[in-house]
Backbone bond lengths (Angstrom), bond angles and torsions (degrees), N, CA, C in turn:
res aa  C-N    CA-C-N  psi(-1)  N-CA   C-N-CA  omega(-1)  CA-C   N-CA-C  phi
1 M - - - 1.447 - - 1.523 108.50 -
2 N 1.333 116.61 135.96 1.458 120.64 178.53 1.513 110.02 -78.01
3 E 1.318 115.61 134.58 1.458 120.00 178.22 1.516 108.54 -98.21
4 I 1.308 116.77 133.94 1.451 122.17 178.07 1.519 107.68 -101.70
5 T 1.308 116.61 130.65 1.463 120.25 177.33 1.515 108.90 -109.35
6 F 1.300 115.96 144.67 1.457 122.82 -179.76 1.516 109.28 -113.32
7 P 1.334 116.71 155.90 1.466 118.24 173.55 1.523 109.31 -55.63
8 R 1.319 116.21 150.63 1.459 122.59 -175.22 1.533 113.60 -48.41
9 S 1.327 118.06 -38.28 1.464 120.37 -177.85 1.529 112.59 -67.31
10 H 1.347 116.81 -18.53 1.469 120.46 -179.83 1.526 112.73 -108.42
11 S 1.304 117.12 0.67 1.458 121.06 -176.15 1.526 110.47 -75.23
12 H 1.323 115.28 134.27 1.466 121.25 177.48 1.518 107.52 -116.98
13 Q 1.309 117.34 109.19 1.456 121.62 -175.00 1.523 112.98 -85.16
14 T 1.314 118.79 -20.21 1.453 121.72 -177.40 1.523 110.19 -82.99
15 P 1.333 117.95 116.93 1.472 119.11 178.76 1.530 110.86 -71.38
16 T 1.311 115.96 148.74 1.462 119.64 176.50 1.525 108.85 -84.45
17 P 1.326 117.85 156.09 1.466 120.69 -179.80 1.533 113.00 -81.92
18 F 1.332 117.12 8.31 1.462 121.17 179.55 1.523 108.75 -147.16
19 A 1.331 115.70 164.99 1.463 121.60 176.78 1.521 109.06 -129.12
20 I 1.320 116.53 136.16 1.462 121.27 175.56 1.523 107.67 -75.40
21 Q 1.340 117.20 131.89 1.461 121.94 -178.30 1.519 113.09 -98.46
22 R 1.319 117.46 -38.32 1.466 120.66 -176.50 1.528 109.89 -168.80
23 M 1.299 115.92 171.01 1.463 121.52 173.86 1.524 108.05 -93.38
24 D 1.316 116.65 135.83 1.460 121.86 179.21 1.526 110.95 -94.34
25 H 1.328 116.12 -52.16 1.457 119.87 -179.88 1.527 110.53 -152.41
26 L 1.313 114.17 161.14 1.451 123.46 176.04 1.513 106.09 -128.27
27 V 1.321 117.44 139.62 1.463 120.53 178.81 1.526 108.84 -96.43
28 M 1.316 115.42 126.72 1.471 122.08 176.77 1.523 108.68 -110.22
29 T 1.316 115.49 126.93 1.460 120.61 172.19 1.521 106.94 -90.79
30 V 1.323 116.56 126.88 1.469 121.69 -173.74 1.522 110.89 -126.61
31 K 1.331 115.27 155.68 1.464 120.06 177.37 1.517 111.25 -72.10
32 N 1.351 115.72 -41.46 1.452 120.44 -173.78 1.524 109.48 -142.03
33 L 1.330 117.19 116.81 1.466 121.54 -178.32 1.524 112.40 -58.55
34 E 1.329 116.94 -45.49 1.462 120.29 -176.08 1.521 111.46 -63.35
35 D 1.344 117.77 -43.02 1.468 121.07 179.16 1.525 110.66 -63.76
36 T 1.317 116.71 -42.11 1.461 121.13 -179.62 1.520 110.84 -65.75
37 I 1.319 116.95 -46.74 1.465 121.21 179.57 1.534 110.32 -60.95
38 A 1.322 117.34 -44.01 1.464 120.87 179.97 1.525 110.44 -62.18
39 F 1.327 117.77 -44.60 1.470 121.32 -178.83 1.518 111.47 -63.61
40 Y 1.322 117.03 -53.45 1.467 119.94 -175.48 1.528 112.24 -67.26
41 S 1.324 117.61 -32.41 1.463 120.78 177.23 1.524 110.71 -69.11
42 K 1.330 116.84 -47.75 1.460 121.52 -176.78 1.529 111.77 -73.77
43 V 1.316 117.06 -46.41 1.462 120.77 -172.07 1.528 112.66 -83.05
44 L 1.332 117.53 -40.49 1.458 120.49 -175.67 1.525 114.28 -111.21
45 G 1.315 117.63 -3.42 1.458 120.46 176.21 1.517 114.74 71.07
46 T 1.333 117.21 22.85 1.462 119.15 178.63 1.527 109.92 -71.12
47 E 1.327 115.25 154.99 1.458 120.89 176.51 1.516 108.73 -99.76
48 V 1.329 116.09 138.19 1.459 121.05 179.59 1.521 109.24 -84.35
49 M 1.329 115.49 129.67 1.463 121.59 176.17 1.521 108.50 -115.24
50 T 1.316 116.25 142.46 1.464 121.32 171.44 1.516 106.29 -116.32
51 F 1.332 116.67 132.06 1.460 120.51 -178.30 1.522 109.73 -146.43
52 K 1.325 115.69 163.16 1.474 122.99 179.52 1.523 111.62 41.05
53 G 1.292 115.23 65.97 1.455 118.98 -178.58 1.504 109.65 87.80
54 N 1.322 116.87 -110.23 1.457 120.17 -177.84 1.526 112.84 -123.49
55 R 1.338 117.59 22.98 1.468 119.89 176.89 1.523 109.13 -68.55
56 K 1.332 116.65 149.08 1.461 121.72 -176.43 1.528 110.54 -118.38
57 A 1.328 114.88 147.95 1.454 122.53 175.08 1.524 108.33 -145.29
58 L 1.325 114.74 157.67 1.461 122.44 175.79 1.509 107.30 -113.25
59 S 1.321 116.60 117.27 1.461 122.39 -173.64 1.521 111.02 -102.29
60 F 1.340 115.73 139.77 1.463 122.38 174.67 1.516 107.58 -155.41
61 G 1.341 116.32 132.83 1.463 119.43 -177.05 1.520 110.10 57.72
62 N 1.318 116.53 -132.77 1.473 122.13 179.73 1.527 112.09 -103.50
63 Q 1.317 117.34 25.30 1.457 120.30 179.91 1.522 110.27 -142.67
64 K 1.321 114.73 175.68 1.462 118.87 -178.76 1.518 110.50 -154.27
65 F 1.333 114.50 160.40 1.460 123.18 168.45 1.522 105.91 -103.89
66 N 1.319 117.44 116.42 1.458 120.47 170.63 1.521 107.05 -80.19
67 L 1.330 116.75 140.07 1.461 120.58 -177.14 1.518 111.50 -108.44
68 H 1.326 115.19 129.79 1.461 122.82 171.95 1.521 106.82 -117.42
69 E 1.314 116.64 129.90 1.458 119.54 175.56 1.520 108.74 -82.61
70 A 1.337 116.24 133.75 1.471 121.64 -177.77 1.523 110.08 -53.72
71 G 1.321 115.66 129.70 1.458 122.24 -179.31 1.520 113.49 87.06
72 K 1.340 116.80 -8.42 1.469 121.81 -179.77 1.524 110.13 -129.84
73 E 1.341 116.94 32.65 1.453 121.67 -175.98 1.525 111.49 -65.94
74 F 1.315 114.99 154.75 1.463 121.86 175.61 1.524 108.14 -92.82
75 E 1.318 116.57 149.77 1.471 122.06 177.87 1.515 109.73 -94.68
76 P 1.307 118.39 147.74 1.456 125.64 -9.95 1.519 110.04 -73.34
77 K 1.321 115.68 161.64 1.461 121.02 -178.77 1.519 109.45 -141.06
78 A 1.334 115.31 171.13 1.461 120.74 177.10 1.529 109.54 -59.75
79 H 1.311 116.40 157.61 1.464 120.96 -179.04 1.527 112.23 -61.25
80 N 1.332 116.74 -39.34 1.459 120.87 -177.69 1.536 109.76 -135.51
81 P 1.336 117.38 70.99 1.469 119.38 -177.12 1.527 111.69 -74.44
82 V 1.331 115.83 118.58 1.464 120.17 179.64 1.521 109.93 -136.70
83 P 1.326 117.21 144.09 1.459 119.99 175.65 1.532 110.48 -63.10
84 G 1.315 115.78 145.67 1.459 120.81 175.53 1.506 115.18 81.06
85 S 1.325 118.02 20.62 1.471 119.87 -174.30 1.526 114.18 -108.43
86 I 1.342 118.10 7.97 1.470 117.61 178.87 1.520 111.50 -108.94
87 D 1.299 114.12 155.48 1.462 124.88 175.83 1.518 103.19 -135.64
88 V 1.331 117.64 107.71 1.459 120.82 -171.65 1.523 110.80 -128.45
89 C 1.325 115.72 144.27 1.458 122.02 177.36 1.526 108.67 -110.07
90 L 1.322 115.98 125.68 1.454 123.03 179.80 1.525 108.50 -114.92
91 I 1.318 116.86 134.37 1.461 121.98 -176.90 1.522 110.29 -98.40
92 T 1.336 115.73 135.55 1.456 122.28 174.39 1.522 108.83 -131.97
93 E 1.321 115.60 155.37 1.460 120.18 172.88 1.526 110.67 -95.45
94 T 1.325 116.99 -7.15 1.462 121.92 177.63 1.528 108.60 -70.48
95 P 1.334 117.82 133.29 1.461 119.18 178.76 1.531 111.75 -56.51
96 L 1.333 116.07 143.35 1.465 120.02 -176.06 1.521 113.66 -65.07
97 D 1.336 118.99 -25.38 1.463 119.00 176.46 1.531 110.38 -65.74
98 V 1.329 117.03 -34.12 1.472 121.20 175.88 1.530 109.78 -69.61
99 V 1.325 116.33 -41.72 1.472 121.19 177.43 1.527 109.55 -59.78
100 M 1.324 116.90 -46.46 1.466 121.11 -178.05 1.525 112.20 -65.65
101 E 1.333 117.39 -37.11 1.470 120.67 175.51 1.526 110.32 -62.65
102 H 1.333 116.33 -41.48 1.463 120.77 179.11 1.532 110.70 -66.07
103 L 1.336 117.56 -42.91 1.472 120.78 177.28 1.524 110.30 -58.13
104 K 1.331 116.53 -44.40 1.464 120.83 179.33 1.528 110.13 -61.81
105 A 1.339 117.27 -44.08 1.469 121.26 179.46 1.526 111.88 -63.04
106 C 1.329 116.72 -27.59 1.469 122.34 178.93 1.531 112.36 -92.11
107 D 1.341 116.84 6.02 1.471 122.79 -178.07 1.519 112.89 58.74
108 V 1.341 116.08 37.66 1.466 121.71 176.86 1.521 107.42 -105.27
109 P 1.337 117.57 112.40 1.460 118.95 -179.00 1.529 112.58 -70.77
110 V 1.326 115.35 137.50 1.464 121.21 174.40 1.520 106.98 -79.77
111 E 1.306 115.99 125.66 1.460 121.06 -179.81 1.525 111.81 -83.08
112 E 1.331 115.95 -35.83 1.458 120.50 178.32 1.523 108.78 -159.45
113 G 1.321 115.54 146.39 1.440 120.19 172.11 1.505 113.64 118.64
114 P 1.317 112.89 171.47 1.463 127.43 3.40 1.538 111.40 -72.14
115 V 1.327 114.86 138.86 1.457 123.06 178.79 1.520 109.51 -135.39
116 S 1.322 115.85 152.04 1.463 121.58 179.00 1.519 109.96 -82.45
117 R 1.323 116.16 135.87 1.465 122.97 179.05 1.526 108.66 -139.96
118 T 1.319 115.50 176.06 1.458 121.00 176.02 1.518 108.74 -110.09
119 G 1.333 116.28 118.19 1.456 121.65 178.24 1.512 111.00 -90.17
120 A 1.306 116.73 -171.71 1.466 122.32 -177.50 1.520 112.77 -65.52
121 V 1.344 117.26 -30.83 1.465 119.69 -177.31 1.526 113.64 -127.51
122 G 1.332 117.14 15.29 1.458 119.33 177.64 1.510 112.48 155.96
123 Q 1.323 114.77 -169.01 1.464 121.64 -178.06 1.529 110.73 -73.47
124 I 1.335 114.96 139.44 1.459 121.89 177.40 1.528 109.27 -129.28
125 L 1.315 115.87 157.63 1.448 123.67 171.51 1.521 105.58 -112.06
126 S 1.335 117.18 127.21 1.462 121.26 -168.28 1.520 114.14 -127.34
127 V 1.332 114.46 151.00 1.457 124.47 171.68 1.526 106.58 -124.63
128 Y 1.330 116.45 136.04 1.467 122.10 -177.66 1.528 110.76 -115.15
129 F 1.336 115.14 140.38 1.460 122.17 174.06 1.520 107.94 -155.46
130 R 1.320 117.02 175.33 1.471 121.07 -177.05 1.523 111.50 -119.73
131 D 1.339 113.89 149.54 1.460 120.11 175.65 1.528 109.02 -89.30
132 P 1.328 119.24 180.00 1.473 120.55 -177.15 1.531 114.51 -59.31
133 D 1.334 118.71 -24.21 1.460 121.18 179.05 1.522 113.26 -91.07
134 G 1.328 117.07 -3.46 1.453 120.40 -178.59 1.517 114.00 91.87
135 N 1.340 117.37 4.86 1.469 119.50 174.42 1.520 108.78 -61.43
136 L 1.327 117.08 142.15 1.449 121.44 178.38 1.522 109.23 -88.35
137 I 1.320 116.14 118.66 1.460 122.35 -178.69 1.526 107.85 -108.60
138 E 1.314 115.52 126.42 1.455 122.40 177.69 1.524 106.84 -114.34
139 V 1.327 116.69 122.34 1.456 121.28 175.79 1.516 106.47 -111.38
140 S 1.345 115.78 129.40 1.462 120.36 -168.85 1.517 113.09 -137.01
141 N 1.327 113.77 157.00 1.461 124.18 169.64 1.514 107.49 -116.46
142 Y 1.326 117.17 137.87 1.459 119.63 168.63 1.517 107.63 -72.41
143 T 1.314 116.77 139.15 1.465 121.19 179.91 1.517 109.86 -83.54
144 A 1.306 116.17 167.08 1.469 122.05 -177.70 1.531 111.44 -57.29
145 E 1.354 117.61 -35.19 1.463 120.28 179.96 1.532 111.57 -61.82
146 A 1.328 117.41 -31.23 1.468 120.69 -179.46 1.517 111.70 -70.79
147 N 1.331 116.49 -23.19 1.460 120.30 -177.29 1.526 113.47 -95.29
148 S 1.333 116.92 -1.12 1.464 118.65 -178.42 1.509 112.58 -101.53
């Protein structure tokens, strides 16, 4: 495992009594639930979940985006929840040329890519586009170097 070192002013020598294993969910504040659900279902193939009454989430893999409608957020919430404030990278094994063809078929303009970036565990190839709220969505493939 690669060890990352920080400048002395940012170094934390005290170990925590626990370790974070993965992300479970992220809360997105959106202008319109229906528009967001339609976009993520059609463009990214997420599954819509309803929980705790009529709360909505978008499920993919082992994680989900919980949705809060602006002005109707659930407590507790972020200090300043606003639509269009996330920048998220999603990993797929589908080749990016297939992803880009699908984006074009859905009339979703590609803002940038494919471009090389650094992911959490190695090099990725990424395509960027925006959702209805202006959130920046990055869809990526890990490159062969990341798997060796």
